[in-house]
C-alpha positions in Angstrom: 217.0 100.6 86.2 216.1 100.5 89.8 212.5 100.3 90.6 213.0 102.8 93.4 214.3 105.9 92.3 215.6 109.1 94.5 213.9 112.3 92.9 215.0 116.0 94.2 212.3 118.3 94.6 211.6 121.8 96.5 209.3 122.1 99.2 206.2 124.5 98.5 206.3 126.0 102.0 209.7 126.4 103.2 211.4 126.2 99.7 213.7 123.8 101.0 215.5 120.8 98.5 214.5 117.6 99.7 214.6 114.3 98.3 211.8 111.5 97.7 211.8 108.0 96.8 209.7 107.3 93.6 208.4 103.6 92.8 209.2 103.9 89.1 207.3 100.5 88.4 204.1 102.7 88.8 203.3 104.9 86.0 200.6 107.3 87.5 200.6 107.8 91.1 199.4 110.3 93.7 200.1 110.7 97.2 200.8 112.8 100.4 204.5 113.4 101.8 205.6 115.5 104.5 208.6 117.8 104.1 211.3 116.4 106.0 212.4 120.0 106.9 209.3 121.9 108.1 206.9 118.5 108.3 204.2 120.4 106.2 202.1 118.0 103.9 203.2 118.0 100.1 200.7 116.5 97.6 202.6 114.8 94.9 201.5 113.7 91.2 204.2 111.4 89.7 204.5 110.3 86.2 206.7 107.5 85.0 207.6 107.1 81.1 207.8 104.2 79.2 211.4 105.3 79.3 211.5 105.5 82.9 211.5 109.2 82.9 210.3 110.8 86.1 208.4 113.6 86.4 206.8 115.0 89.8 204.4 117.9 90.2 204.3 119.6 93.5 201.6 121.3 95.5 200.9 122.9 98.6 197.4 122.3 100.2 195.7 125.2 99.1 196.7 124.3 95.3 195.8 120.5 95.8 
């Protein structure tokens, strides 16, 4: 299993499908990444299980 994983998400602003890179060696993380299409800030909460299953919660600035 690679520690850096590419995950597809949907931008909460423009609804485009984009890819982010997640560090799977960190179990719980929160950060902001700009959409590569509309450049608006996406608030991400990433959870990585012991089996390296990755779950990403995507929020816009109003929901964060």
